LOTORVEX-395188 format. One record per residue: residue in three letters; z, x, y of N, C-alpha, C, O in turn. Coordinates in steps of 0.02 Angstrom, whole numbers, padded with zeros to 5 digits, always signed. Layout:
AlaZXYZXYZXYZXY...
This chain:
Met+04394+08003+04377+04417+07975+04281+04400+08041+04244+04340+08051+04242Asn+04426+08074+04223+04386+08097+04139+04345+08061+04124+04352+08001+04136Glu+04290+08084+04093+04220+08063+04049+04264+08052+04003+04259+07996+03979Ser+04308+08086+03979+04332+08046+03906+04376+07985+03907+04393+07957+03855Gln+04402+07954+03995+04460+07928+03995+04411+07838+03991+04436+07783+04003Thr+04342+07853+03970+04304+07801+04006+04329+07746+03987+04351+07741+03930Pro+04331+07689+04036+04382+07634+03999+04347+07580+03928+04291+07565+03908Leu+04423+07565+03907+04386+07522+03825+04455+07468+03834+04514+07459+03848Phe+04381+07438+03810+04401+07342+03796+04403+07333+03732+04352+07328+03698Ala+04477+07330+03703+04475+07326+03624+04489+07236+03611+04534+07208+03642Ala+04452+07202+03568+04472+07139+03534+04498+07158+03489+04468+07201+03457Asn+04593+07126+03452+04624+07136+03392+04597+07061+03384+04620+07033+03434Trp+04559+07014+03346+04535+06943+03334+04604+06916+03275+04614+06858+03256Lys+04645+06980+03254+04708+06965+03184+04683+06912+03144+04629+06916+03115Met+04717+06868+03141+04687+06838+03078+04629+06771+03073+04633+06717+03045Phe+04594+06792+03101+04565+06740+03116+04477+06753+03145+04455+06799+03180Lys+04451+06711+03125+04375+06712+03103+04346+06757+03057+04347+06818+03068Gly+04324+06737+03015+04270+06722+02973+04213+06729+02989+04186+06708+03040Pro+04183+06768+02930+04107+06769+02939+04061+06729+02957+04004+06753+02960Arg+04074+06647+02978+04049+06605+03037+04034+06603+03088+03979+06598+03116Gln+04107+06610+03111+04144+06613+03175+04133+06682+03203+04146+06685+03263Thr+04112+06739+03175+04095+06803+03202+04040+06797+03247+04032+06807+03307Lys+03986+06767+03171+03924+06725+03210+03917+06697+03278+03864+06705+03308Glu+03954+06673+03297+03965+06616+03324+03971+06614+03386+03941+06583+03429Phe+04048+06677+03388+04045+06723+03414+04021+06761+03492+04032+06759+03553Leu+03975+06801+03435+03923+06828+03448+03884+06817+03469+03865+06856+03513Asp+03860+06783+03460+03799+06744+03509+03794+06712+03532+03739+06683+03536Ser+03881+06683+03586+03867+06672+03615+03907+06728+03657+03875+06728+03709Phe+03949+06766+03663+03973+06836+03684+03900+06877+03727+03900+06897+03785Gln+03850+06880+03681+03814+06929+03709+03762+06902+03745+03713+06940+03750Ser+03756+06848+03771+03712+06816+03808+03741+06787+03880+03710+06760+03925Ile+03807+06801+03876+03829+06820+03926+03848+06889+03953+03836+06914+04008Cys+03884+06915+03894+03919+06990+03916+03860+07063+03912+03860+07099+03862Glu+03818+07074+03965+03771+07142+03944+03799+07199+03931+03860+07206+03926Pro+03748+07257+03924+03768+07309+03889+03804+07362+03989+03793+07364+04049Arg+03838+07384+03944+03840+07447+04024+03854+07504+03963+03862+07508+03903Asp+03850+07551+04034+03866+07622+04017+03938+07646+04047+03959+07703+04035Asp+03977+07599+04088+04027+07631+04101+04106+07604+04096+04148+07595+04139Arg+04107+07593+04018+04144+07562+03991+04120+07549+03916+04062+07543+03899Arg+04179+07546+03871+04149+07530+03804+04171+07492+03776+04231+07491+03789Ile+04157+07444+03730+04191+07378+03686+04192+07376+03608+04149+07368+03565Val+04237+07382+03607+04285+07363+03537+04285+07308+03485+04290+07253+03512Phe+04283+07307+03452+04321+07242+03406+04320+07255+03352+04275+07280+03318Phe+04391+07232+03332+04418+07204+03268+04458+07143+03233+04517+07126+03225Pro+04379+07114+03211+04365+07064+03140+04441+07089+03084+04466+07143+03067Pro+04458+07015+03072+04453+07029+02969+04394+07076+02969+04347+07096+03004Ser+04439+07085+02880+04389+07167+02882+04335+07115+02844+04275+07128+02851Ile+04355+07052+02801+04320+07021+02774+04245+07022+02820+04191+07030+02793Ser+04253+07014+02888+04204+06986+02956+04150+07045+02973+04096+07037+03002Val+04180+07116+02946+04140+07169+02992+04072+07155+02966+04036+07127+03007Glu+04042+07167+02901+03979+07126+02901+03965+07095+02922+03921+07121+02957Ala+03967+07045+02934+03929+06980+02984+03920+06998+03039+03870+06990+03074Phe+04012+07047+03059+03981+07089+03147+03924+07121+03159+03895+07120+03213Leu+03904+07154+03099+03866+07210+03120+03789+07198+03123+03736+07218+03148Arg+03812+07156+03086+03724+07074+03040+03732+07057+03127+03679+07070+03154Ala+03762+07041+03155+03732+07013+03223+03757+07045+03304+03769+07014+03356Ser+03757+07085+03296+03768+07138+03354+03714+07199+03348+03710+07243+03391Ser+03661+07195+03272+03625+07245+03258+03571+07261+03325+03531+07307+03320Ser+03573+07233+03364+03552+07208+03453+03603+07257+03497+03595+07257+03558Arg+03635+07282+03479+03686+07294+03537+03733+07360+03504+03794+07364+03502Pro+03700+07393+03489+03737+07441+03487+03807+07479+03543+03847+07522+03524Asp+03805+07450+03605+03860+07460+03640+03951+07429+03599+04011+07435+03611Leu+03916+07403+03559+03980+07337+03537+04017+07377+03460+03985+07377+03408Glu+04067+07399+03463+04083+07429+03438+04133+07404+03366+04168+07355+03378Val+04139+07426+03312+04182+07371+03270+04216+07393+03246+04191+07450+03240Gly+04292+07395+03207+04328+07413+03198+04372+07388+03146+04349+07332+03136Val+04436+07395+03095+04464+07368+03052+04549+07353+03077+04568+07378+03130Gln+04588+07318+03043+04638+07295+03096+04717+07344+03085+04763+07357+03123Asp+04698+07364+02998+04732+07391+02962+04677+07468+02893+04620+07468+02870Val+04730+07513+02888+04707+07535+02806+04798+07543+02793+04849+07535+02826His+04776+07564+02717+04828+07597+02689+04857+07663+02677+04813+07697+02651Gln+04881+07678+02680+04919+07767+02687+04887+07805+02606+04894+07864+02591Glu+04853+07754+02563+04837+07799+02525+04760+07811+02531+04731+07778+02574Val+04724+07853+02494+04671+07877+02478+04638+07776+02435+04604+07729+02455Glu+04671+07792+02379+04634+07724+02327+04699+07760+02295+04729+07814+02295Gly+04704+07667+02254+04765+07679+02190+04787+07601+02196+04774+07573+02249Ala+04816+07569+02152+04821+07523+02122+04874+07474+02191+04923+07460+02156His+04882+07460+02224+04872+07426+02308+04857+07352+02315+04873+07332+02371Thr+04831+07305+02274+04816+07226+02298+04820+07207+02349+04872+07201+02382Gly+04737+07189+02373+04757+07166+02436+04734+07224+02498+04713+07212+02555Ala+04746+07294+02463+04723+07321+02551+04668+07341+02522+04640+07318+02472Leu+04643+07418+02581+04595+07431+02611+04596+07501+02605+04643+07524+02573Ser+04567+07529+02620+04546+07612+02613+04525+07623+02686+04515+07570+02717Ala+04516+07675+02718+04505+07687+02772+04440+07725+02771+04411+07733+02825Gln+04405+07755+02700+04348+07790+02673+04319+07702+02668+04264+07691+02694Met+04356+07641+02634+04322+07590+02602+04285+07567+02674+04224+07564+02681Ala+04345+07549+02737+04305+07543+02802+04244+07584+02832+04190+07562+02852Ala+04260+07628+02831+04187+07681+02833+04125+07663+02824+04083+07651+02868Glu+04114+07662+02740+04058+07640+02714+04022+07565+02709+03964+07547+02697Ala+04104+07519+02726+04086+07456+02776+04054+07448+02832+04038+07392+02853Gly+04034+07525+02876+04011+07521+02938+04065+07515+02985+04045+07527+03042Ala+04128+07500+02981+04157+07539+03042+04183+07595+03071+04204+07636+03030Thr+04192+07611+03141+04182+07668+03154+04239+07669+03197+04246+07717+03235Trp+04291+07611+03193+04355+07612+03215+04425+07586+03178+04415+07540+03139Ala+04498+07608+03184+04548+07573+03146+04610+07576+03209+04629+07618+03250Leu+04628+07510+03193+04682+07489+03227+04757+07542+03163+04756+07554+03103Ala+04793+07552+03199+04872+07598+03153+04898+07606+03192+04885+07641+03241Gly+04974+07552+03172+05029+07532+03180+05065+07495+03238+05113+07500+03275His+04982+07433+03215+05011+07350+03256+05077+07342+03268+05113+07387+03245Ser+05106+07289+03303+05182+07260+03311+05217+07212+03229+05269+07200+03199Glu+05142+07199+03226+05132+07153+03167+05140+07185+03106+05169+07171+03053Arg+05108+07230+03127+05111+07251+03051+05186+07300+03037+05203+07327+02984Arg+05212+07300+03084+05268+07364+03086+05335+07294+03067+05374+07297+03020Arg+05332+07260+03098+05385+07184+03100+05353+07184+03037+05381+07226+03002Glu+05280+07142+02986+05285+07096+02926+05273+07135+02888+05278+07122+02828Phe+05261+07175+02903+05249+07234+02867+05263+07295+02817+05255+07310+02758Gly+05291+07322+02877+05365+07376+02858+05342+07453+02883+05372+07506+02887Asp+05265+07431+02899+05259+07505+02927+05293+07536+02971+05290+07508+03025Asp+05326+07586+02971+05386+07619+03003+05332+07696+03034+05280+07720+03011Asp+05381+07718+03100+05340+07776+03107+05281+07818+03070+05221+07826+03078Ala+05344+07845+03010+05316+07887+02954+05263+07869+02919+05217+07906+02900Ile+05272+07794+02908+05174+07756+02885+05108+07752+02943+05047+07752+02935Val+05144+07751+02994+05096+07749+03027+05053+07790+03050+04994+07784+03067Ala+05101+07850+03048+05063+07924+03061+05062+07957+03002+05044+08016+03005Glu+05076+07933+02949+05001+07946+02892+04942+07894+02874+04895+07918+02842Lys+04941+07827+02890+04875+07776+02918+04833+07828+02980+04773+07824+02991Thr+04857+07852+02998+04839+07900+03063+04787+07945+03021+04726+07942+03013Ser+04836+07988+03000+04796+08011+02959+04743+08002+02915+04714+08056+02909Arg+04709+07946+02870+04710+07944+02809+04619+07921+02871+04565+07945+02854Ile+04624+07882+02923+04601+07867+02974+04540+07917+02989+04480+07912+02976Leu+04570+07955+03016+04550+08022+03026+04500+08056+02968+04441+08069+02980Glu+04527+08067+02911+04496+08090+02857+04443+08058+02857+04392+08093+02860Ala+04435+07995+02853+04375+07926+02835+04333+07978+02879+04282+07994+02849Gly+04341+08013+02955+04303+07975+03005+04311+07939+03036+04261+07935+03071Leu+04354+07896+03051+04346+07845+03087+04405+07870+03153+04446+07916+03157Lys+04379+07808+03202+04407+07832+03245+04487+07805+03266+04472+07755+03299Pro+04562+07808+03267+04593+07784+03281+04650+07757+03349+04675+07790+03395Ile+04655+07712+03337+04698+07672+03395+04776+07662+03393+04787+07602+03393Val+04844+07704+03390+04888+07708+03389+04928+07645+03418+04926+07643+03479Cys+04963+07594+03387+04973+07548+03434+05057+07573+03449+05093+07583+03400Ile+05083+07582+03510+05175+07612+03490+05198+07559+03552+05155+07547+03595Gly+05288+07515+03560+05299+07477+03614+05336+07495+03592+05339+07543+03554Glu+05395+07445+03618+05474+07440+03629+05475+07342+03622+05433+07307+03652Thr+05526+07316+03581+05568+07269+03578+05584+07247+03656+05587+07286+03703Leu+05592+07189+03658+05642+07174+03716+05711+07191+03711+05740+07207+03763Glu+05757+07191+03639+05812+07220+03616+05803+07294+03645+05859+07320+03647Glu+05760+07331+03665+05757+07374+03649+05735+07407+03723+05742+07465+03741Arg+05711+07362+03753+05726+07391+03841+05744+07369+03884+05733+07384+03942Glu+05790+07304+03851+05864+07311+03871+05917+07312+03887+05956+07284+03926Ala+05914+07381+03819+05962+07431+03806+05944+07494+03825+05962+07547+03800Gly+05918+07488+03858+05886+07568+03912+05857+07606+03882+05855+07663+03906Arg+05814+07590+03801+05787+07634+03756+05734+07649+03780+05727+07710+03786Leu+05682+07612+03800+05609+07605+03818+05587+07681+03818+05539+07690+03782Ala+05608+07730+03845+05571+07812+03837+05578+07847+03750+05544+07879+03710Ala+05657+07811+03759+05668+07858+03673+05632+07826+03624+05618+07871+03584Val+05601+07754+03597+05589+07737+03569+05488+07744+03567+05458+07739+03514Leu+05448+07757+03640+05406+07787+03661+05394+07857+03634+05345+07877+03602Asp+05425+07877+03645+05446+07981+03628+05426+07968+03573+05370+07984+03552Arg+05479+07927+03534+05493+07957+03442+05426+07918+03421+05405+07942+03368Gln+05397+07879+03439+05332+07857+03417+05254+07878+03427+05197+07867+03408Val+05296+07922+03477+05198+07985+03489+05241+08047+03470+05220+08104+03475Arg+05282+08036+03455+05310+08101+03430+05289+08117+03329+05255+08159+03301Thr+05318+08074+03312+05289+08037+03228+05234+08066+03229+05234+08123+03205Val+05178+08042+03254+05114+08034+03258+05079+08094+03287+05020+08099+03271Leu+05099+08133+03320+05066+08191+03350+05086+08248+03281+05052+08295+03260Ser+05144+08228+03261+05176+08272+03210+05134+08285+03148+05139+08330+03106Ala+05093+08236+03151+05050+08239+03099+04986+08261+03096+04957+08292+03051Val+04961+08238+03163+04882+08233+03183+04866+08262+03245+04899+08259+03297Pro+04829+08282+03238+04769+08342+03322+04771+08256+03350+04757+08201+03327Ala+04805+08293+03428+04808+08246+03478+04744+08246+03519+04752+08203+03562Glu+04694+08271+03525+04627+08254+03563+04600+08210+03520+04557+08177+03549Arg+04607+08195+03461+04557+08121+03414+04609+08048+03431+04605+07996+03399Leu+04634+08054+03463+04677+07979+03435+04689+07952+03539+04702+07987+03588Thr+04677+07882+03529+04667+07849+03594+04756+07795+03563+04781+07774+03511Trp+04768+07796+03632+04843+07761+03633+04832+07684+03655+04790+07663+03695Ala+04871+07654+03628+04911+07564+03639+04949+07543+03657+04979+07504+03619Tyr+04972+07551+03721+05038+07516+03739+05038+07451+03720+04979+07432+03723Glu+05059+07425+03709+05084+07365+03669+05161+07340+03674+05196+07341+03623Pro+05190+07314+03742+05258+07296+03735+05264+07241+03664+05222+07196+03658Val+05318+07250+03615+05312+07192+03575+05333+07127+03582+05320+07083+03541Trp+05379+07112+03653+05406+07053+03709+05346+07028+03725+05340+06969+03709Ala+05285+07058+03761+05192+07031+03806+05181+07007+03743+05147+06956+03748Ile+05197+07026+03671+05116+07000+03623+05129+06930+03621+05186+06913+03605Gly+05086+06884+03634+05068+06822+03584+05110+06772+03658+05076+06723+03673Thr+05171+06782+03697+05204+06768+03717+05193+06735+03800+05232+06715+03843Gly+05113+06741+03794+05125+06752+03860+05143+06770+03923+05118+06755+03977Arg+05206+06816+03904+05235+06869+03953+05208+06914+03963+05202+06940+03908Thr+05188+06941+03993+05142+07015+04020+05200+07057+04055+05249+07039+04086Ala+05174+07121+04036+05218+07177+04095+05170+07183+04137+05109+07175+04133Ser+05241+07212+04214+05204+07201+04258+05141+07269+04277+05145+07312+04234Pro+05090+07285+04325+05067+07320+04352+05118+07363+04356+05094+07419+04344Ala+05181+07369+04366+05230+07414+04370+05257+07458+04310+05257+07520+04303Asp+05282+07404+04267+05293+07378+04204+05241+07448+04166+05263+07505+04159Ala+05187+07432+04152+05131+07480+04114+05122+07509+04136+05090+07549+04102Ala+05130+07539+04217+05128+07622+04240+05170+07668+04190+05156+07718+04156Glu+05239+07622+04202+05302+07648+04216+05279+07673+04133+05273+07734+04134Ala+05269+07656+04091+05282+07641+04004+05197+07713+03993+05190+07765+03961His+05163+07683+04031+05086+07729+03997+05120+07816+04045+05103+07873+04029Gly+05165+07799+04097+05180+07892+04097+05244+07881+04039+05269+07937+04035Ile+05264+07855+04013+05338+07882+03988+05272+07904+03883+05283+07938+03833Val+05215+07859+03906+05217+07909+03849+05136+07949+03885+05091+07919+03855Arg+05120+07973+03909+05088+08031+03941+05150+08104+03928+05147+08164+03916Ala+05187+08065+03937+05230+08141+03953+05265+08163+03857+05283+08217+03832Ala+05261+08093+03829+05275+08112+03749+05224+08163+03717+05232+08204+03672Ile+05155+08142+03762+05116+08177+03729+05122+08239+03745+05131+08281+03702Glu+05116+08253+03808+05131+08313+03863+05178+08371+03812+05165+08429+03795Ala+05230+08330+03800+05297+08385+03749+05274+08375+03684+05313+08391+03639Gly+05196+08341+03662+05220+08351+03589+05146+08420+03566+05148+08460+03519Ala+05071+08410+03633+05019+08422+03621+04998+08473+03690+04946+08505+03690Gly+05054+08476+03757+05023+08505+03805+04999+08444+03878+04987+08384+03881Ser+05001+08494+03922+04951+08482+03980+04898+08411+03976+04892+08352+03989Gly+04857+08483+03937+04803+08444+03939+04762+08403+03937+04720+08376+03973Met+04795+08399+03844+04809+08319+03813+04830+08263+03833+04815+08204+03827Ala+04880+08304+03864+04908+08212+03895+04849+08204+03975+04821+08150+03981Glu+04835+08259+04031+04812+08210+04069+04723+08187+04031+04696+08141+04061Val+04693+08210+03984+04644+08154+03941+04638+08095+03905+04595+08053+03892Ala+04716+08112+03890+04750+08037+03855+04721+07987+03842+04745+07956+03889Val+04691+07954+03821+04656+07872+03821+04703+07820+03807+04697+07791+03752Ile+04745+07804+03843+04795+07718+03843+04785+07684+03840+04737+07691+03878Leu+04782+07631+03826+04759+07560+03827+04836+07526+03830+04888+07557+03818Tyr+04832+07440+03851+04894+07390+03866+04860+07342+03865+04817+07315+03900Gly+04914+07327+03772+04901+07264+03772+04941+07202+03758+04954+07192+03699Gly+04959+07166+03795+05008+07100+03794+05003+07063+03827+05015+07074+03886Ser+04982+06996+03804+04963+06955+03856+04897+06956+03903+04893+06919+03952Val+04844+07000+03883+04799+07022+03943+04738+06949+03924+04716+06932+03869Lys+04727+06922+03987+04687+06870+04011+04649+06889+04068+04664+06940+04099Pro+04593+06849+04090+04528+06844+04130+04585+06878+04200+04586+06935+04224Asn+04637+06800+04220+04679+06829+04266+04716+06871+04288+04745+06866+04342Asn+04721+06923+04248+04790+06966+04266+04724+07057+04247+04734+07103+04286Ile+04672+07068+04195+04651+07101+04193+04633+07151+04246+04620+07211+04237Gly+04632+07102+04330+04604+07159+04366+04683+07217+04405+04677+07276+04423Glu+04727+07188+04406+04782+07203+04424+04814+07252+04354+04863+07289+04356Leu+04780+07243+04310+04800+07283+04259+04770+07342+04238+04798+07393+04216Met+04700+07330+04248+04669+07400+04261+04648+07461+04324+04622+07517+04323Ala+04678+07407+04386+04699+07452+04455+04766+07479+04411+04750+07537+04423Ala+04819+07487+04376+04885+07514+04355+04884+07580+04341+04851+07597+04292Pro+04925+07642+04388+04921+07725+04356+04938+07734+04277+04989+07720+04245Gly+04871+07763+04256+04884+07801+04178+04847+07725+04144+04825+07737+04088Val+04836+07658+04163+04802+07616+04097+04723+07644+04106+04700+07664+04160Asn+04695+07640+04054+04634+07674+04018+04600+07619+04015+04541+07629+04031Gly+04617+07539+03993+04599+07487+03953+04650+07421+03936+04696+07384+03952Val+04608+07438+03898+04644+07358+03853+04643+07337+03790+04590+07349+03761Leu+04680+07312+03761+04682+07270+03696+04711+07221+03679+04771+07210+03672Val+04642+07173+03667+04680+07110+03688+04663+07063+03638+04605+07057+03618Gly+04723+07020+03611+04751+06960+03576+04705+06888+03590+04648+06866+03589Gly+04761+06871+03600+04729+06798+03611+04669+06760+03652+04630+06717+03632Ala+04672+06786+03703+04597+06791+03770+04553+06830+03727+04495+06811+03738Ser+04556+06896+03662+04457+06905+03643+04449+06866+03610+04394+06852+03633Leu+04461+06804+03544+04437+06731+03542+04417+06720+03565+04362+06711+03538Asp+04417+06707+03620+04360+06659+03669+04285+06718+03726+04280+06757+03773Pro+04253+06691+03685+04199+06748+03710+04178+06714+03789+04132+06746+03816Glu+04199+06663+03824+04179+06679+03886+04240+06709+03909+04232+06759+03943Ala+04304+06690+03898+04359+06744+03915+04375+06803+03891+04432+06825+03901Phe+04324+06841+03852+04333+06916+03824+04265+06931+03901+04280+06966+03949Ala+04233+06914+03898+04176+06935+03939+04201+06930+03997+04186+06981+04029Ala+04235+06894+04031+04256+06860+04089+04337+06968+04096+04372+06995+04138Ile+04324+06975+04043+04396+07026+04041+04353+07077+04044+04351+07114+04093Cys+04313+07084+03991+04273+07142+04009+04219+07166+04041+04182+07214+04033Glu+04223+07112+04087+04135+07124+04162+04212+07141+04196+04196+07143+04256Val+04265+07151+04195+04305+07167+04277+04283+07225+04303+04275+07272+04264Ser+04271+07233+04363+04273+07285+04432+04319+07358+04411+04380+07363+04421Leu+04291+07393+04392+04344+07439+04405+04356+07471+04458+04311+07475+04499Thr+04423+07505+04470+04437+07568+04513+04442+07602+04521+04496+07624+04504Pro+04396+07652+04556+04373+07691+04550+04448+07755+04507+04496+07723+04485Gly+04451+07805+04500+04503+07864+04503+04551+07827+04442+04603+07854+04423
């Protein structure tokens, strides 16, 4: 595996865990999950809990933190929104863009996701760009077309070498349904092909592509062993320190 593809385990807490619960989680998680140099761990708590995360993890520089979303503008009259620069000033080093819940609930289309990714990069943050198809799109045979469109729109706006991708089949998010390792490998292959088409084979070979969608301790091993899967973006299971520690400590298959 290329050095840039060091497996990445990311936790998306969504609208859970304020500052107090963040500290409680980290007190427990850090006691059972030791630092490792063969994987990266990134948390995405609610933005209001970023400072609490940084305080509680001050002795663990291996635990990184990001925000779940940023606005596509640098600043302005956008009540309730958070700019990428504000996130960076608060101590975040990562940011998500294009999560399916943002696309569905807040209308983030491909063009907005590309703009947000640009703002994330301009602020010096590392983006994880979320892509994925709905059940209807999959059943209609549009998997490749949807993923190709989502990837190409982002690549038309930002450089490929600075991106991490997260393939999340929308039908598997929070449903308990998980794509099989074969499904994940197929989709990750499509994403890599789209990156190659948009940025060249070199970028496609080193691209980091995570899988997300009902990842749990009992399926992490087979998902990480699937070809082309470089890590996971975990939702529900990341809210429990023991469950997420078990996910982060999975044995990795060489290559």
